[in-house]
C-alpha positions, 0 to 999 in steps of 0.5 A: 697549440690551438687547443691551448689557446681555446682553453685560455679563451674559455677560462678568460670568458668564464672569469669575465662572466662570473665577474659580471654576475657578481657586479650585476647581481645587485642591479638585476635582483636587489636584496629586499630589506626586512626588519625583524623585531627581537623576540620578547622574553618572558620572566621565566625563560627556558634558556640556561643562564650564563656564566656572567649571570652566575658571577654576578649572583654567586649565592644563586650559583651555589644553590644551582650547584647544590641542586646539580649535586642533588639531581634536581637541576640539570643541563647547561646551568650546572656547567655555567654555575660551576665555571662561575664559582671557579672564576669567583674563587680564583678572583678571591684567591688573587685578591688575597695573594696580591693584598687588594 
């Protein structure tokens, strides 16, 4: 019987301690706020262009796909350009079907 009471008391005290730690943490060790400026991207970025870019530039997407087939272009741009062409063609089919 006393072991059960002891376990309950210990668990309650642990819960109170954790709660106090979460409440007092901002007071005891405040978080320092630092401002980080976004990196400046150059015109020649090494990041792969996304699907939205290729949807807006369909001719360039077709050129990238041709380069992927030739082997001159590799990486994530191939998948992005392919997905963009699929979206463009689906949109064109939908417009022809609906008569827009």
